[in-house]
N, C-alpha and C positions, 0 to 999 in steps of 0.2 A: 876518666869520667868524673870530673869535678873533685879530684883528690889532690892532696899535696904532692909536689914533685920531690922525690928524694933520689939522689943520684945512685945508680946501681953500680955496685963494685964489679967492674968488668974483669978484674983480675982475681975474683974470688975462686978459691979452691974448694972442691966439694968437701963438706964437713961431715963428721960422724959424731952424733951426740955422745958425750962422755958421761953425763949424769943428767937427771931431771933438772929442768930449768932452761931458759933460753940462752943461746950463745950465738953471737954473730956468725954468719957464714952461709954457704950455699949447700943445700941438701937435696939428694935425689929422692923423688917421689914416684908413685905408680904412673903419674901422668906427665912427668917432666921434672921441674926443679922448683924448690921453694927456697927463698932467701929471707933470712932474718936480718933486719937493719935496726940498730938502736935509734931511738928518737933523741936527737941531740938537744931538744928542748925540755925533755922529761926523762929523768933517770929511771922511771918505772915504765917507760913506754917502748913499744916494739912494733915495727911495721913489718908485715908479712907480704912478700911479693911472690907471686906464682908465675912461673915462666916469664919473668921479667915485667909483670904488670902488678901495680899496687892492688892489693886484695883486701887486707884487714889491718886494723890498728888495735893493740891491746895496751891498756894501762893496768899493770899487775896489781897496783894498790887501790884501784878504783874502778869496779865494774860498771859503775853508772856514768863513767866518762866515755863518750863516743867521739872519736876524732873526725870521722867521715860525716859530712852534713846529711847526706841521704839517709844514713842510719838514724840520725837524730830525728829526721822528718817522720820516718816510719814509726819510731817509738812515740813521738808526739801524737800520731794518729791512734796508736794503741792506747795510750794513757787518757786520750779524750774519750775513748769508748768504755774502758774498764777501770774501776777503782782498784787501789793496791791490794785489797783483800780478795779479789777475784781469783778463783782456783782455775786458771786458764790451762787449756790443753793446746799446746802450740806445735807447729810443724815448720821447721826451717829448712828450705830446699837450697842447698849450698851452704857448706860449713865454713871452709877456710879456718880462720882462727876463732870462730864461734863468738864474735863480738856481740851480736844482737841476742843470741840465746843466753849468754852469760849475763847481759843486762837484764833480760826478762827474769832470770832467776833471782837477781837482787831486788828488782822492782816489784815482782810478784812472788813472794816466798811460798805461796801455796800452789804455784804453777808446776806443771809437768811439761817438759820441753824435749822434743825429739828433733835431732838434726840429721839430715840426709847428706852424706858426703861420699862422692864417688871414689875418691882416692883414699884407700885404706891406710897406706903408709903415712899420708899427711895427717889423717885423723889420729893415728898413734903419736906422731910428733907433737901435735898441738896439745894433746892431753899432758904429755910430759913437760912441754915447754911452759904452759900457762896454768897448770894446776886447776883445771877446769872442774866445776861441781860435777859430782857423779850421779848416776841414775839412782832414783827416778827423777831427780831435779833436772838433769841434763844428760840425755842419752844420745850418743852418736851412732847412727846406723849406717853402715857402709852399703851403698847401693846406688842405682840410677834413679834420679828424682821422679821421673814419670812412673816407672814401674812401681816404686814404693807407694806413691800417692794413690795409684789405681788399685793397689792391693788393700787399702785401708777401708774399714767399715764406714758406712754412712753416718753423718752427724757425730763423728768421733773427735773432731778438732774445733777449736774456737777461733784459731788464728793460723793462717798459712802465709808464710813469707817466702816469696821466690827471689833469690839473689844468686842465680847461677849464670856464669859466664864461661865461654870458651874463647879466650882472647878478649875482644871487645864486644862480642855478641852473645846473647842468650841462645842456646840451641833451639832450633826451630820447633822441635817436638814439644817444648815447654811453653810455647806461645800460642798454640792453636786452640780453636773453639773446642775440639775434642778434649784436650787436656784441661781447659778452663772449666768445662762441664764436669770433669772428674773432680777437680778442686772444689767446686760448688757443692757437689754431692757429699764430699767428706766434711764439710763445714756444718756445724749445728746452727740452730736459729740465732740470728744476730752475729754470726761469725763474719770474719773479715778476711779477704784475700788480697794481699798487697804484693805488688811486683816492682822490682827495680828494673826499669827499662833504660838501657843505654842507647843514645842516639846522637846523630849528627845535626847540624843546624836545619837541614831540610825537614826534620821531624817526621819522616815517612813511616818509620818503625813505630814511633809513639802513637801516630794516628791509627795505624792498623791494630795495635794492642788496645788502644782505647775502644775502638769499635768492637773488638772481640770480647772484651771484658764487659762492656755495656750491654752486649747481646745476651750475656749469661746471668747478669745481676740487675736487680731492680734499682739499686742505688750505687753511684760511683762518685769518686773524687780523683783529682790530680793535684800533686804537690810538686813544685819545682821553683827554682829561683827565676825572676823575671827575665834575665838575659836568655836563659835556656828556652822559656816559653815563647820568647819573641824570635827564636831561631837565630840567635847571634853567636852561639858557640855549641860545642859538643858537650855532653854531660849526662847527668842522671835525671830521669823523670819518674816519680812514684805514681803508680796507678792502682787504685784500690776499688774493690767492689764488695757488696754485701746485700743481704735481703732486707736490711734495716738501714734507715738514713745514716749518713756518715757526716761528721763535722758540723753538726748544727750548733748554732750559737756563736759566741765570740771567742770561746776558750781556745780552740785549735788555731784560728788565724792569729791570734795574739801570741801563742806559743811559737808559731812558725817564724815570727819576726825576730826572735832571738838568735844568737850565734853570729859567726863571721859571715854567713851567707844567708840572709833573710829569704824566706820562701813565700810563695803565694799559694792559696787554696782555691782550686776551681771546683764549683759545685756540679751536681749531676747534669744540669741543663748545659753547662759550658763544656763539659767532657763530651757529651753526646754531640754537640755542635762541632767540637774539635774533630771528632772521628766520623762524622756522618757521611763523608764522601769516600771514606777509605774502605777497602775490601777486607772482610773478616778473614783472619788467618785460619787455614784448615790444614789437616794432615795430607790432603791431596796435593800432588806435585804441582 
């Protein structure tokens, strides 16, 4: 999904962590396998692969470095909305290596960040491997993302990031109008719901997600690189919703032009046009 290709070690033998800190190898988790691959271009960098799919990248020396472009796009959206002194209450659905929550701790020292990760064994590994900040700065809650979200009090979060995949797809239950309404309820005034949508060149999933999010929020944006938006490749599209305008002014579009893969920002009108003919996703079969 728009990530660097790193050869997977097909001959890897399952490893057992001997001590805190990352070590290359293949590890058994509650939901399959995790593989740690050293970043050949960065002695402090590690790539985490889950069940053979690139999932996260961590720079041990620099929490504000994000290797995956889609993560940089989400953080650009966040930093366009909130100043560094904001005391954000964030919820990250899908933990893996906790790259974005770790970034949020560094960028917003007053923030309180909760990560929901379904794989308890993986959660224990990444704490040992990457020396993540501890609660209350960064708390990992083991559980299913929808159940946890629906259990939270209304207006208890400022930012919800959905970055959950089973293989190449987000579980259907986390894409529906019913779940999106739950996320909107949990957000306080001015809160932002941002999702990482993986899709093929046909963009059928992104259109349905755009329609679903647009039905729940007064304001929306889409962020992606031009080839993705033109249906020329598979990859990541960021769709965000809020009860307050998103990405106004020139700051965010300018920020999105940086990096190895410059991105475009679609405003609310364009998002609604993009999804207008698509069916809203629902829990019903």
